C-alpha positions in Angstrom: 5.9 68.0 32.8 4.9 71.1 30.9 2.8 70.5 27.8 3.9 71.5 24.3 1.9 73.7 21.9 1.9 72.4 18.3 0.9 75.1 15.8 -0.1 74.1 12.2 1.2 76.9 10.0 1.9 75.1 6.7 -1.4 76.0 5.0 -1.4 77.8 1.7 -4.0 80.4 2.7 -5.6 80.0 -0.7 -9.0 81.4 0.1 -7.5 84.2 2.1 -5.2 85.2 -0.8 -1.9 85.2 1.1 0.1 83.9 4.0 -2.4 84.9 6.7 -0.2 83.1 9.3 2.2 86.1 9.2 -0.4 88.9 8.5 -0.4 91.6 11.2 -3.7 91.7 13.2 -2.9 93.3 16.5 -2.3 97.0 17.3 1.4 96.6 17.3 1.7 94.3 14.3 1.0 91.1 16.2 -0.2 88.0 14.2 -3.0 85.8 15.5 -0.4 83.1 16.4 1.5 85.7 18.5 -1.6 85.8 20.7 -1.7 82.0 20.8 1.9 81.8 22.0 1.3 84.5 24.5 -1.8 82.7 25.9 0.0 79.4 25.9 3.0 80.7 27.8 0.9 82.2 30.6 -1.1 79.0 30.7 2.0 77.0 31.6 3.1 75.5 28.2 6.8 75.0 28.0 7.5 74.8 24.3 6.1 75.7 21.0 6.6 73.6 17.8 5.6 75.0 14.4 4.7 72.9 11.4 5.6 74.9 8.4 6.6 74.5 4.7 10.3 74.6 3.9 9.8 77.3 1.2 9.0 80.0 3.7 11.2 78.9 6.6 13.5 81.9 6.6 10.7 84.4 6.4 8.8 82.6 9.1 11.9 82.5 11.4 12.6 86.2 10.8 9.1 87.5 11.1 7.5 85.2 13.6 9.8 82.9 15.6 12.3 85.6 16.4 9.7 87.4 18.5 9.8 84.5 21.1 13.5 84.4 21.7 14.1 84.3 25.4 10.4 84.0 26.2 9.6 80.3 25.4 11.4 77.4 23.8 10.6 77.0 20.1 11.2 74.5 17.3 9.9 73.9 13.8 9.3 70.9 11.6 8.4 70.6 8.0 5.4 69.2 6.3 6.3 67.9 2.8 4.4 65.6 0.4 7.1 62.9 0.6 7.0 62.4 4.4 4.9 59.2 4.1 4.8 55.8 5.9 7.0 53.1 4.5 5.5 51.5 1.4 3.8 54.6 0.1 4.9 57.2 -2.5 3.7 60.5 -3.8 1.5 59.9 -6.9 2.4 61.7 -10.1 0.8 65.1 -10.3 0.1 65.4 -6.5 0.7 69.0 -5.3 -1.9 69.4 -2.5 -0.8 68.8 1.1 -2.1 65.6 2.8 -4.1 67.3 5.5 -3.9 68.0 9.2 -3.5 64.3 10.3 -0.3 64.2 8.2 0.8 67.6 9.6 0.6 66.3 13.2 2.5 63.2 12.2 5.3 65.3 10.7 5.9 66.6 14.3 6.5 63.2 15.7 10.3 63.6 16.2 9.9 67.0 18.0 7.0 66.4 20.4 7.6 64.1 23.4 5.1 65.5 25.9 1.3 65.8 26.2 0.5 68.5 23.6 -2.1 70.9 22.3 -2.6 71.2 18.5 -4.0 74.3 17.0 -4.3 76.2 13.7 -2.0 79.2 13.2 -4.8 81.4 11.9 -7.4 80.9 14.6 -7.8 83.0 17.8 -8.8 80.7 20.6 -8.6 83.0 23.7 -7.0 83.0 27.1 -9.4 80.7 28.9 -9.2 78.1 26.2 -5.5 77.7 26.7 -5.8 77.7 30.4 -8.5 74.9 30.4 -6.5 72.8 27.9 -3.2 73.4 29.6 -4.6 72.2 33.0 -6.0 69.0 31.4 -2.8 68.2 29.6 -0.6 68.7 32.6 -2.5 65.9 34.4 -1.9 63.3 31.7 0.8 60.6 31.5 2.6 60.6 28.1 1.2 57.2 27.2 -2.4 58.0 28.2 -5.2 57.5 25.5 -7.4 60.1 27.3 -7.5 63.0 24.7 -9.5 66.2 24.7 -10.6 69.1 22.6 -12.0 72.6 23.2 -15.5 72.9 21.8 -17.0 76.1 20.4 -20.6 76.9 19.3 -21.1 76.6 15.5 -22.9 79.9 15.1 -20.0 81.7 16.7 -17.5 80.3 14.2 -19.0 81.2 10.8 -17.8 83.7 8.3 -20.1 86.3 6.7 -18.0 86.1 3.5 -18.2 82.5 2.4 -18.3 78.9 3.4 -16.1 77.3 6.0 -15.1 73.7 7.0 -16.2 72.6 10.5 -16.0 69.4 12.5 -19.5 69.1 14.1 -19.4 67.0 17.3 -21.8 64.7 19.2 -21.2 64.1 22.9 -22.6 61.8 25.5 -24.1 62.8 28.9 -20.6 63.1 30.4 -19.4 65.5 27.7 -17.2 63.0 25.9 -17.0 62.9 22.1 -19.0 60.1 20.5 -18.9 61.1 16.8 -17.7 64.0 14.7 -18.6 64.9 11.1 -16.3 67.0 8.9 -18.5 69.4 7.0 -16.6 71.3 4.3 -19.1 73.9 3.0 -20.9 75.4 6.0 -22.5 78.8 5.6 -24.6 81.0 7.8 -28.4 81.2 7.2 -31.2 83.3 8.6 -32.2 80.6 11.1 -28.9 78.8 11.7 -26.5 77.3 9.2 -26.4 74.7 6.4 -23.8 72.6 4.7 -23.5 71.6 1.1 -20.8 68.9 1.3 -21.1 66.1 -1.3 -23.9 67.8 -3.1 -26.6 67.4 -0.5 -27.8 70.1 2.0 -27.6 69.5 5.8 -29.6 71.9 7.9 -27.9 73.0 11.2 -29.3 74.9 14.2 -26.0 76.8 14.8 -26.0 75.5 18.4 -23.9 72.4 17.6 -20.5 72.1 19.4 -17.7 72.2 16.8 -14.0 71.4 16.7 -11.9 74.4 15.7 -8.8 72.2 15.7 -7.9 72.9 19.3 -7.0 69.4 20.4 -5.2 67.9 23.4 -3.2 64.7 22.8 -0.4 62.7 24.3 2.5 61.1 22.3 0.4 57.9 22.4 -1.6 59.3 19.5 1.1 59.2 16.9 0.9 55.5 16.3 -2.9 55.7 16.0 -2.6 58.6 13.6 -0.1 56.7 11.4 -2.4 53.7 11.3 -5.3 55.9 10.3 -3.2 57.7 7.7 -2.1 54.4 6.2 -5.7 53.4 5.8 -6.5 56.7 4.2 -3.5 56.4 1.8 -4.6 52.9 0.7 -8.1 54.2 0.0 -7.5 57.7 -1.3 -3.8 58.2 -1.8 -4.1 58.2 -5.6 -6.6 61.1 -5.6 -4.9 64.4 -6.4 -6.8 66.5 -3.8 -7.8 64.1 -1.0 -6.9 65.1 2.5 -6.9 63.3 5.9 -8.3 65.6 8.5 -7.7 65.3 12.3 -11.4 65.5 13.2 -12.2 62.5 11.0 -9.2 60.6 12.4 -10.1 61.3 16.0 -13.7 60.3 15.3 -12.5 56.9 14.0 -10.2 56.4 17.0 -13.0 57.2 19.5 -15.6 55.1 17.7 -13.2 52.1 17.7 -12.7 52.4 21.4 -8.9 53.1 21.2 -9.2 56.4 23.1 -11.6 58.8 24.8 -11.9 62.5 24.0 -13.4 64.9 26.5 -15.0 68.1 25.0 -13.8 70.9 27.3 -15.8 74.1 27.9 -14.3 77.5 27.6 -15.5 81.0 28.4 -13.4 82.4 25.4 -14.8 83.2 22.0 -13.2 81.9 18.8 -12.6 84.1 15.8 -10.5 83.8 12.7 -9.7 85.1 9.2 -10.8 82.5 6.6 -11.2 85.2 4.0 -9.4 88.6 3.5 -12.7 90.3 4.2 -12.6 88.9 7.7 -9.5 90.8 8.7 -11.2 94.1 9.9 -13.5 92.0 12.2 -10.6 90.1 13.6 -8.7 93.4 14.2 -11.7 94.9 15.9 -12.2 91.9 18.2 -8.5 92.0 19.2 -8.7 95.7 19.9 -11.8 95.1 22.1 -9.8 92.6 24.2 -6.8 94.9 24.5 -9.1 97.7 25.6 -10.7 95.4 28.2 -7.2 94.6 29.6 -7.0 91.0 28.4 -3.8 91.8 26.5 -1.2 94.6 26.4 -1.3 96.9 23.5 2.2 95.9 22.6 2.2 92.1 23.2 6.0 91.6 23.4 7.1 95.1 24.3 5.9 94.9 27.9 
């Protein structure tokens, strides 16, 4: 059974200042997610499912999904505020999305195979998809053996502001034991630091982090719903609270409901959190094209 690639593309792009999911980055107008789909297809993935907002569906289909016609099967699902478990309702005044755990849950009806979950605006690299694809292809659909691709914190920071990162701890076998979601991480002269919740946490920069490149089976959906229910009970009335996948997976692992192997990759991550990051991303892609990793015209042959 070929695994599915689930791409979270419903984000507002508020810090970036626009819909960076459909912003051209490659030499022939490719978006970052174009490269993700290209890498997934050559790594053996059989389908791509996009999680998007209904209000830019037509633009997304015309400018993004149409590129993949005849190349790989595609589908899209919507993330909306009112897609909640029975017994819960959207509180008055809530406009902010519920977070990545909710986004994955919104794909439940469209994903029936082991699947990778990624962000639309992160560049993960060819080897990352190859490593993750091989692992997912070995899993039964009801397996609670999950995985993630880990990247070094220092290589994932922006020079133009703070970023959110899931900092991981692993055991001697390379399995996840804990993960902390740090929301305001910035580069420093000797590493990094985080100012989440008012305090300052010093970081070396060598810590493995999640960049939301996860490997799951459909078994995870029930676990995510249970975790999301707990979140809604505790924080559903708050106007800006979000339920993040790293926090949810950390809870699942700590409770013994699943394992999560942290996979190594030879690829480097890069992304555009801020508009000022765009030239760097374009330069990194150009370097990979010049090295022969990708064709200059990704879909033109």
